[in-house]
Each structure stands twice: as C-alpha cells, then as structure tokens.
Biopython code that builds the backbone (N, CA, C, O; Angstrom):
import numpy as np
from Bio.PDB.StructureBuilder import StructureBuilder

atoms = [
    (1, "MET", "N", (5.442, 53.574, 57.551)),
    (1, "MET", "CA", (4.031, 53.416, 57.901)),
    (1, "MET", "C", (3.916, 52.918, 59.334)),
    (1, "MET", "O", (4.704, 52.090, 59.792)),
    (2, "ARG", "N", (2.936, 53.431, 60.013)),
    (2, "ARG", "CA", (2.613, 52.980, 61.361)),
    (2, "ARG", "C", (1.168, 52.496, 61.349)),
    (2, "ARG", "O", (0.366, 52.929, 60.523)),
    (3, "ALA", "N", (0.850, 51.608, 62.259)),
    (3, "ALA", "CA", (-0.521, 51.106, 62.376)),
    (3, "ALA", "C", (-0.995, 51.333, 63.801)),
    (3, "ALA", "O", (-0.279, 51.055, 64.763)),
    (4, "TYR", "N", (-2.218, 51.843, 63.918)),
    (4, "TYR", "CA", (-2.810, 52.091, 65.226)),
    (4, "TYR", "C", (-4.233, 51.528, 65.256)),
    (4, "TYR", "O", (-4.976, 51.634, 64.281)),
    (5, "THR", "N", (-4.596, 50.931, 66.384)),
    (5, "THR", "CA", (-5.953, 50.476, 66.598)),
    (5, "THR", "C", (-6.799, 51.682, 66.970)),
    (5, "THR", "O", (-6.363, 52.538, 67.740)),
    (6, "ILE", "N", (-8.013, 51.750, 66.424)),
    (6, "ILE", "CA", (-8.945, 52.812, 66.778)),
    (6, "ILE", "C", (-10.186, 52.193, 67.405)),
    (6, "ILE", "O", (-10.549, 51.057, 67.102)),
    (7, "ILE", "N", (-10.827, 52.952, 68.278)),
    (7, "ILE", "CA", (-12.054, 52.501, 68.938)),
    (7, "ILE", "C", (-13.181, 53.436, 68.518)),
    (7, "ILE", "O", (-13.078, 54.650, 68.695)),
    (8, "LEU", "N", (-14.252, 52.881, 67.966)),
    (8, "LEU", "CA", (-15.433, 53.663, 67.601)),
    (8, "LEU", "C", (-16.516, 53.365, 68.628)),
    (8, "LEU", "O", (-16.968, 52.228, 68.763)),
    (9, "GLU", "N", (-16.925, 54.402, 69.348)),
    (9, "GLU", "CA", (-17.982, 54.240, 70.332)),
    (9, "GLU", "C", (-19.217, 54.974, 69.847)),
    (9, "GLU", "O", (-19.145, 56.167, 69.551)),
    (10, "PRO", "N", (-20.357, 54.284, 69.758)),
    (10, "PRO", "CA", (-21.581, 54.949, 69.311)),
    (10, "PRO", "C", (-21.951, 56.101, 70.243)),
    (10, "PRO", "O", (-21.879, 55.973, 71.465)),
    (11, "ASP", "N", (-22.342, 57.214, 69.656)),
    (11, "ASP", "CA", (-22.831, 58.364, 70.417)),
    (11, "ASP", "C", (-24.355, 58.282, 70.395)),
    (11, "ASP", "O", (-24.991, 58.678, 69.418)),
    (12, "LEU", "N", (-24.926, 57.773, 71.461)),
    (12, "LEU", "CA", (-26.363, 57.514, 71.508)),
    (12, "LEU", "C", (-27.196, 58.783, 71.538)),
    (12, "LEU", "O", (-28.358, 58.764, 71.131)),
    (13, "GLU", "N", (-26.631, 59.883, 72.010)),
    (13, "GLU", "CA", (-27.375, 61.136, 72.080)),
    (13, "GLU", "C", (-27.332, 61.910, 70.763)),
    (13, "GLU", "O", (-28.357, 62.411, 70.302)),
    (14, "GLU", "N", (-26.151, 62.008, 70.163)),
    (14, "GLU", "CA", (-25.972, 62.826, 68.964)),
    (14, "GLU", "C", (-25.989, 62.013, 67.669)),
    (14, "GLU", "O", (-26.165, 62.572, 66.586)),
    (15, "GLY", "N", (-25.806, 60.703, 67.779)),
    (15, "GLY", "CA", (-25.667, 59.866, 66.589)),
    (15, "GLY", "C", (-24.211, 59.807, 66.170)),
    (15, "GLY", "O", (-23.389, 60.576, 66.667)),
    (16, "GLY", "N", (-23.893, 58.925, 65.283)),
    (16, "GLY", "CA", (-22.516, 58.775, 64.827)),
    (16, "GLY", "C", (-21.655, 58.102, 65.873)),
    (16, "GLY", "O", (-22.141, 57.331, 66.700)),
    (17, "TYR", "N", (-20.351, 58.409, 65.825)),
    (17, "TYR", "CA", (-19.382, 57.741, 66.683)),
    (17, "TYR", "C", (-18.353, 58.732, 67.204)),
    (17, "TYR", "O", (-18.050, 59.737, 66.560)),
    (18, "THR", "N", (-17.826, 58.429, 68.380)),
    (18, "THR", "CA", (-16.623, 59.085, 68.891)),
    (18, "THR", "C", (-15.491, 58.102, 68.669)),
    (18, "THR", "O", (-15.629, 56.913, 68.956)),
    (19, "VAL", "N", (-14.362, 58.596, 68.156)),
    (19, "VAL", "CA", (-13.240, 57.735, 67.813)),
    (19, "VAL", "C", (-12.030, 58.103, 68.660)),
    (19, "VAL", "O", (-11.647, 59.270, 68.735)),
    (20, "THR", "N", (-11.427, 57.097, 69.298)),
    (20, "THR", "CA", (-10.216, 57.302, 70.073)),
    (20, "THR", "C", (-9.119, 56.371, 69.573)),
    (20, "THR", "O", (-9.380, 55.355, 68.928)),
    (21, "VAL", "N", (-7.889, 56.746, 69.890)),
    (21, "VAL", "CA", (-6.718, 55.958, 69.516)),
    (21, "VAL", "C", (-5.991, 55.625, 70.823)),
    (21, "VAL", "O", (-5.263, 56.470, 71.345)),
    (22, "PRO", "N", (-6.170, 54.427, 71.356)),
    (22, "PRO", "CA", (-5.592, 54.105, 72.664)),
    (22, "PRO", "C", (-4.087, 54.353, 72.780)),
    (22, "PRO", "O", (-3.619, 54.760, 73.843)),
    (23, "ALA", "N", (-3.333, 54.122, 71.731)),
    (23, "ALA", "CA", (-1.888, 54.323, 71.781)),
    (23, "ALA", "C", (-1.496, 55.797, 71.748)),
    (23, "ALA", "O", (-0.350, 56.142, 72.038)),
    (24, "LEU", "N", (-2.445, 56.670, 71.395)),
    (24, "LEU", "CA", (-2.180, 58.108, 71.317)),
    (24, "LEU", "C", (-3.191, 58.849, 72.194)),
    (24, "LEU", "O", (-4.143, 59.435, 71.679)),
    (25, "PRO", "N", (-2.994, 58.826, 73.507)),
    (25, "PRO", "CA", (-3.950, 59.474, 74.404)),
    (25, "PRO", "C", (-4.187, 60.939, 74.014)),
    (25, "PRO", "O", (-3.242, 61.703, 73.816)),
    (26, "GLY", "N", (-5.443, 61.307, 73.911)),
    (26, "GLY", "CA", (-5.805, 62.661, 73.515)),
    (26, "GLY", "C", (-6.105, 62.807, 72.041)),
    (26, "GLY", "O", (-6.580, 63.856, 71.607)),
    (27, "CYS", "N", (-5.839, 61.777, 71.266)),
    (27, "CYS", "CA", (-6.141, 61.802, 69.829)),
    (27, "CYS", "C", (-7.579, 61.294, 69.672)),
    (27, "CYS", "O", (-7.842, 60.093, 69.726)),
    (28, "ILE", "N", (-8.498, 62.242, 69.477)),
    (28, "ILE", "CA", (-9.931, 61.934, 69.454)),
    (28, "ILE", "C", (-10.579, 62.669, 68.289)),
    (28, "ILE", "O", (-10.211, 63.801, 67.973)),
    (29, "THR", "N", (-11.540, 62.020, 67.658)),
    (29, "THR", "CA", (-12.335, 62.661, 66.617)),
    (29, "THR", "C", (-13.725, 62.052, 66.644)),
    (29, "THR", "O", (-14.049, 61.262, 67.530)),
    (30, "GLN", "N", (-14.537, 62.418, 65.681)),
    (30, "GLN", "CA", (-15.876, 61.837, 65.586)),
    (30, "GLN", "C", (-16.333, 61.848, 64.149)),
    (30, "GLN", "O", (-15.741, 62.516, 63.301)),
    (31, "GLY", "N", (-17.395, 61.102, 63.878)),
    (31, "GLY", "CA", (-17.954, 61.056, 62.539)),
    (31, "GLY", "C", (-19.330, 60.427, 62.553)),
    (31, "GLY", "O", (-19.728, 59.786, 63.525)),
    (32, "GLU", "N", (-20.049, 60.620, 61.460)),
    (32, "GLU", "CA", (-21.406, 60.088, 61.346)),
    (32, "GLU", "C", (-21.423, 58.634, 60.896)),
    (32, "GLU", "O", (-22.292, 57.868, 61.314)),
    (33, "THR", "N", (-20.474, 58.243, 60.050)),
    (33, "THR", "CA", (-20.410, 56.875, 59.536)),
    (33, "THR", "C", (-19.043, 56.283, 59.845)),
    (33, "THR", "O", (-18.105, 57.013, 60.166)),
    (34, "VAL", "N", (-18.929, 54.975, 59.750)),
    (34, "VAL", "CA", (-17.647, 54.315, 59.973)),
    (34, "VAL", "C", (-16.621, 54.838, 58.974)),
    (34, "VAL", "O", (-15.480, 55.117, 59.341)),
    (35, "GLU", "N", (-17.025, 54.971, 57.716)),
    (35, "GLU", "CA", (-16.102, 55.449, 56.686)),
    (35, "GLU", "C", (-15.603, 56.863, 57.005)),
    (35, "GLU", "O", (-14.414, 57.153, 56.873)),
    (36, "GLN", "N", (-16.513, 57.728, 57.420)),
    (36, "GLN", "CA", (-16.129, 59.092, 57.770)),
    (36, "GLN", "C", (-15.197, 59.083, 58.987)),
    (36, "GLN", "O", (-14.246, 59.862, 59.041)),
    (37, "CYS", "N", (-15.462, 58.217, 59.950)),
    (37, "CYS", "CA", (-14.611, 58.107, 61.130)),
    (37, "CYS", "C", (-13.192, 57.698, 60.758)),
    (37, "CYS", "O", (-12.224, 58.260, 61.270)),
    (38, "VAL", "N", (-13.072, 56.725, 59.871)),
    (38, "VAL", "CA", (-11.752, 56.255, 59.455)),
    (38, "VAL", "C", (-10.993, 57.381, 58.754)),
    (38, "VAL", "O", (-9.808, 57.585, 59.016)),
    (39, "GLU", "N", (-11.656, 58.101, 57.883)),
    (39, "GLU", "CA", (-11.018, 59.218, 57.184)),
    (39, "GLU", "C", (-10.557, 60.287, 58.182)),
    (39, "GLU", "O", (-9.429, 60.775, 58.112)),
    (40, "ARG", "N", (-11.440, 60.633, 59.094)),
    (40, "ARG", "CA", (-11.118, 61.689, 60.059)),
    (40, "ARG", "C", (-10.039, 61.266, 61.039)),
    (40, "ARG", "O", (-9.196, 62.078, 61.419)),
    (41, "VAL", "N", (-10.052, 59.998, 61.458)),
    (41, "VAL", "CA", (-9.040, 59.581, 62.425)),
    (41, "VAL", "C", (-7.662, 59.498, 61.766)),
    (41, "VAL", "O", (-6.651, 59.729, 62.430)),
    (42, "ARG", "N", (-7.607, 59.175, 60.487)),
    (42, "ARG", "CA", (-6.319, 59.216, 59.787)),
    (42, "ARG", "C", (-5.750, 60.628, 59.847)),
    (42, "ARG", "O", (-4.575, 60.823, 60.157)),
    (43, "GLU", "N", (-6.600, 61.617, 59.544)),
    (43, "GLU", "CA", (-6.168, 63.015, 59.601)),
    (43, "GLU", "C", (-5.757, 63.406, 61.017)),
    (43, "GLU", "O", (-4.761, 64.103, 61.210)),
    (44, "ALA", "N", (-6.532, 62.953, 62.010)),
    (44, "ALA", "CA", (-6.225, 63.277, 63.404)),
    (44, "ALA", "C", (-4.890, 62.670, 63.832)),
    (44, "ALA", "O", (-4.094, 63.323, 64.507)),
    (45, "ILE", "N", (-4.651, 61.429, 63.439)),
    (45, "ILE", "CA", (-3.386, 60.766, 63.788)),
    (45, "ILE", "C", (-2.220, 61.486, 63.129)),
    (45, "ILE", "O", (-1.205, 61.736, 63.779)),
    (46, "GLU", "N", (-2.345, 61.820, 61.857)),
    (46, "GLU", "CA", (-1.268, 62.529, 61.169)),
    (46, "GLU", "C", (-0.961, 63.859, 61.851)),
    (46, "GLU", "O", (0.206, 64.199, 62.050)),
    (47, "GLY", "N", (-1.996, 64.609, 62.209)),
    (47, "GLY", "CA", (-1.795, 65.876, 62.896)),
    (47, "GLY", "C", (-1.189, 65.689, 64.282)),
    (47, "GLY", "O", (-0.337, 66.469, 64.707)),
    (48, "PHE", "N", (-1.626, 64.667, 64.970)),
    (48, "PHE", "CA", (-1.109, 64.357, 66.302)),
    (48, "PHE", "C", (0.386, 64.058, 66.228)),
    (48, "PHE", "O", (1.173, 64.565, 67.028)),
    (49, "ILE", "N", (0.765, 63.228, 65.256)),
    (49, "ILE", "CA", (2.176, 62.868, 65.092)),
    (49, "ILE", "C", (3.004, 64.082, 64.687)),
    (49, "ILE", "O", (4.115, 64.261, 65.187)),
    (50, "GLU", "N", (2.490, 64.914, 63.795)),
    (50, "GLU", "CA", (3.199, 66.135, 63.399)),
    (50, "GLU", "C", (3.440, 67.031, 64.611)),
    (50, "GLU", "O", (4.510, 67.626, 64.743)),
    (51, "SER", "N", (2.460, 67.127, 65.482)),
    (51, "SER", "CA", (2.584, 67.938, 66.686)),
    (51, "SER", "C", (3.658, 67.375, 67.622)),
    (51, "SER", "O", (4.451, 68.128, 68.187)),
    (52, "LEU", "N", (3.677, 66.062, 67.780)),
    (52, "LEU", "CA", (4.709, 65.433, 68.607)),
    (52, "LEU", "C", (6.099, 65.712, 68.040)),
    (52, "LEU", "O", (7.024, 66.056, 68.777)),
    (53, "LYS", "N", (6.235, 65.560, 66.723)),
    (53, "LYS", "CA", (7.526, 65.827, 66.080)),
    (53, "LYS", "C", (7.962, 67.275, 66.297)),
    (53, "LYS", "O", (9.123, 67.535, 66.613)),
    (54, "ALA", "N", (7.038, 68.210, 66.129)),
    (54, "ALA", "CA", (7.351, 69.635, 66.287)),
    (54, "ALA", "C", (7.804, 69.945, 67.712)),
    (54, "ALA", "O", (8.625, 70.836, 67.932)),
    (55, "ASP", "N", (7.263, 69.203, 68.674)),
    (55, "ASP", "CA", (7.629, 69.410, 70.077)),
    (55, "ASP", "C", (8.834, 68.574, 70.492)),
    (55, "ASP", "O", (9.260, 68.633, 71.645)),
    (56, "GLY", "N", (9.387, 67.797, 69.561)),
    (56, "GLY", "CA", (10.548, 66.959, 69.855)),
    (56, "GLY", "C", (10.229, 65.763, 70.729)),
    (56, "GLY", "O", (11.115, 65.207, 71.378)),
    (57, "GLU", "N", (8.971, 65.369, 70.747)),
    (57, "GLU", "CA", (8.557, 64.230, 71.569)),
    (57, "GLU", "C", (8.595, 62.933, 70.767)),
    (57, "GLU", "O", (8.506, 62.938, 69.539)),
    (58, "ALA", "N", (8.726, 61.836, 71.482)),
    (58, "ALA", "CA", (8.740, 60.512, 70.849)),
    (58, "ALA", "C", (7.350, 60.186, 70.310)),
    (58, "ALA", "O", (6.338, 60.592, 70.882)),
    (59, "ILE", "N", (7.317, 59.457, 69.216)),
    (59, "ILE", "CA", (6.053, 59.020, 68.615)),
    (59, "ILE", "C", (5.745, 57.625, 69.140)),
    (59, "ILE", "O", (6.489, 56.682, 68.873)),
    (60, "PRO", "N", (4.642, 57.489, 69.891)),
    (60, "PRO", "CA", (4.296, 56.168, 70.422)),
    (60, "PRO", "C", (3.998, 55.175, 69.305)),
    (60, "PRO", "O", (3.398, 55.515, 68.285)),
    (61, "GLU", "N", (4.428, 53.957, 69.526)),
    (61, "GLU", "CA", (4.099, 52.879, 68.597)),
    (61, "GLU", "C", (3.205, 51.892, 69.328)),
    (61, "GLU", "O", (3.364, 51.655, 70.526)),
    (62, "GLU", "N", (2.288, 51.335, 68.606)),
    (62, "GLU", "CA", (1.426, 50.308, 69.182)),
    (62, "GLU", "C", (2.124, 48.975, 68.990)),
    (62, "GLU", "O", (2.218, 48.472, 67.871)),
    (63, "THR", "N", (2.611, 48.406, 70.078)),
    (63, "THR", "CA", (3.326, 47.140, 69.976)),
    (63, "THR", "C", (2.384, 45.948, 70.073)),
    (63, "THR", "O", (2.643, 44.884, 69.511)),
    (64, "GLU", "N", (1.290, 46.145, 70.794)),
    (64, "GLU", "CA", (0.290, 45.077, 70.909)),
    (64, "GLU", "C", (-1.081, 45.736, 70.931)),
    (64, "GLU", "O", (-1.327, 46.611, 71.761)),
    (65, "PRO", "N", (-1.976, 45.334, 70.037)),
    (65, "PRO", "CA", (-3.294, 45.970, 70.008)),
    (65, "PRO", "C", (-4.064, 45.739, 71.306)),
    (65, "PRO", "O", (-3.933, 44.689, 71.934)),
    (66, "PRO", "N", (-4.871, 46.728, 71.704)),
    (66, "PRO", "CA", (-5.687, 46.535, 72.907)),
    (66, "PRO", "C", (-6.712, 45.433, 72.695)),
    (66, "PRO", "O", (-7.096, 45.123, 71.567)),
    (67, "GLN", "N", (-7.140, 44.858, 73.793)),
    (67, "GLN", "CA", (-8.162, 43.817, 73.736)),
    (67, "GLN", "C", (-9.448, 44.350, 74.348)),
    (67, "GLN", "O", (-9.421, 45.103, 75.322)),
    (68, "MET", "N", (-10.558, 43.957, 73.773)),
    (68, "MET", "CA", (-11.854, 44.313, 74.339)),
    (68, "MET", "C", (-12.531, 43.015, 74.776)),
    (68, "MET", "O", (-12.663, 42.065, 74.003)),
    (69, "ILE", "N", (-12.953, 43.007, 76.031)),
    (69, "ILE", "CA", (-13.590, 41.823, 76.592)),
    (69, "ILE", "C", (-14.880, 42.278, 77.264)),
    (69, "ILE", "O", (-14.890, 43.292, 77.962)),
    (70, "THR", "N", (-15.958, 41.544, 77.060)),
    (70, "THR", "CA", (-17.224, 41.840, 77.728)),
    (70, "THR", "C", (-17.294, 41.028, 79.018)),
    (70, "THR", "O", (-17.084, 39.815, 79.017)),
    (71, "VAL", "N", (-17.592, 41.718, 80.113)),
    (71, "VAL", "CA", (-17.739, 41.070, 81.408)),
    (71, "VAL", "C", (-19.172, 41.275, 81.858)),
    (71, "VAL", "O", (-19.676, 42.398, 81.843)),
    (72, "HIS", "N", (-19.827, 40.206, 82.254)),
    (72, "HIS", "CA", (-21.207, 40.280, 82.731)),
    (72, "HIS", "C", (-21.211, 40.335, 84.260)),
    (72, "HIS", "O", (-20.519, 39.563, 84.924)),
    (73, "VAL", "N", (-21.996, 41.252, 84.799)),
    (73, "VAL", "CA", (-22.132, 41.377, 86.258)),
    (73, "VAL", "C", (-23.589, 41.502, 86.631)),
    (73, "VAL", "O", (-24.407, 41.962, 85.833)),
    (74, "ALA", "N", (-23.914, 41.097, 87.837)),
    (74, "ALA", "CA", (-25.281, 41.241, 88.328)),
    (74, "ALA", "C", (-25.545, 42.706, 88.618)),
    (74, "ALA", "O", (-24.699, 43.399, 89.184)),
    (75, "ALA", "N", (-26.719, 43.174, 88.229)),
    (75, "ALA", "CA", (-27.042, 44.585, 88.477)),
    (75, "ALA", "C", (-28.275, 44.705, 89.335)),
    (75, "ALA", "O", (-28.703, 45.816, 89.651)),
]
sb = StructureBuilder()
sb.init_structure("model")
sb.init_model(0)
sb.init_chain("A")
sb.init_seg("    ")
for serial, (resi, resn, name, xyz) in enumerate(atoms, 1):
    if name == "N":
        sb.init_residue(resn, " ", resi, " ")
    sb.init_atom(name, np.array(xyz, "f"), 0.0, 1.0, " ", f" {name:<3s}", serial, name[0])
structure = sb.get_structure()
C-alpha cells in the first residue's frame, strides 16, 4: 500500500472540484463531491502507477506530505 496526499480545489465556474496529487505530477481528476473525488483519484492514481510500471519508470513515494500555508498580502 502507498499513501498520497491529494489536493481538492473548488471549481468556481463549473462546480465541484479539481483534484491533484502533488507527488504524482500530471495525475489529475475532478468530481462533483468530495466522495466522488476520492473515488476518482484512487482510480487515477492506480492508472498512473500502472502506466509508470509499464514504461519501466520508478514509482514516486510521498516521503513528507505537502504543507499548505495561507499568506496575507496587501492588495
């Protein structure tokens, strides 16, 4: 088993979320609900890893989860 952090960003124009996996650049999906996003990103990660294996590439591991910090600036 591997564990990956996912980022859900609200899609303000279309609704739902865009989902990315920072440890797997290019692994992106979307969904209408958080539950749907989690289901879809699991499938996306599995397919992404299968593709890496088929190409003989190393499978990235997330050694430290990304951090999200809010920074306030004058606008």
